[in-house]
Every structure is written in structure tokens, then in C-alpha cells.
C-alpha positions, 0 to 999 in steps of 0.5 A: 836169380841173383846166383844165375846173374852172377854166373852170367856176369863172370862168364861174360867178363872172362870171355871179354877181358882175358883176350885183352889181358893176353894181348897186353902180356904178349906185347911185353918184349921178353914174352913176345920174343919167346911166344910171339904176339897175340892180337885180341879180337875184342877191343872194348873202351876203357869205361866198359873194361872198368865196368866189367871188372867191377861187375866181375868183382861184385859177382865173385864176391856174391859167389864167395859169400853165398858159398855155393858150388857151381861146376863151371866156376868152381873148378875141378874139385871133388 
């Protein structure tokens, strides 16, 4: 059950935080001049972003300490 919750937390965190990070990076003038800007469809309050970051850190720590393989999270290996 803990493992399933960790997977869900990591997937939700990636889906919500990555577009916001891409928006920040493409807002930098050198990057914007090269690739253009991106407007994130997700706009979360600061406290929720911090909460998602902490939850993702805890979930990834749990995944690392259990040394369990998950096809979606652990990449292309093997």
C-alpha cells in the first residue's frame, strides 16, 4: 500500500510541477530567444508547490530505500 501511494504521489508531482518549471526556464531571456516561451496550464499556490515537492521527496526516498523496481518510475533499464 505504501509503495502504491509513493507511485501515485510521484506521478502527480511530476504532472503538476514539471510544466511550471518549464514555464520558468523558458521565461529566461536566452532560452526564450532560442525556443520561445511556454505558459503552463497549471498555476498552483506557493504552499501547494512546497507541499508537492516535500511529498515527492518523501515518496522518492521511500522508493530508494525499498529498492523496488517499477516500470514507469525506474526507466528503461533492462
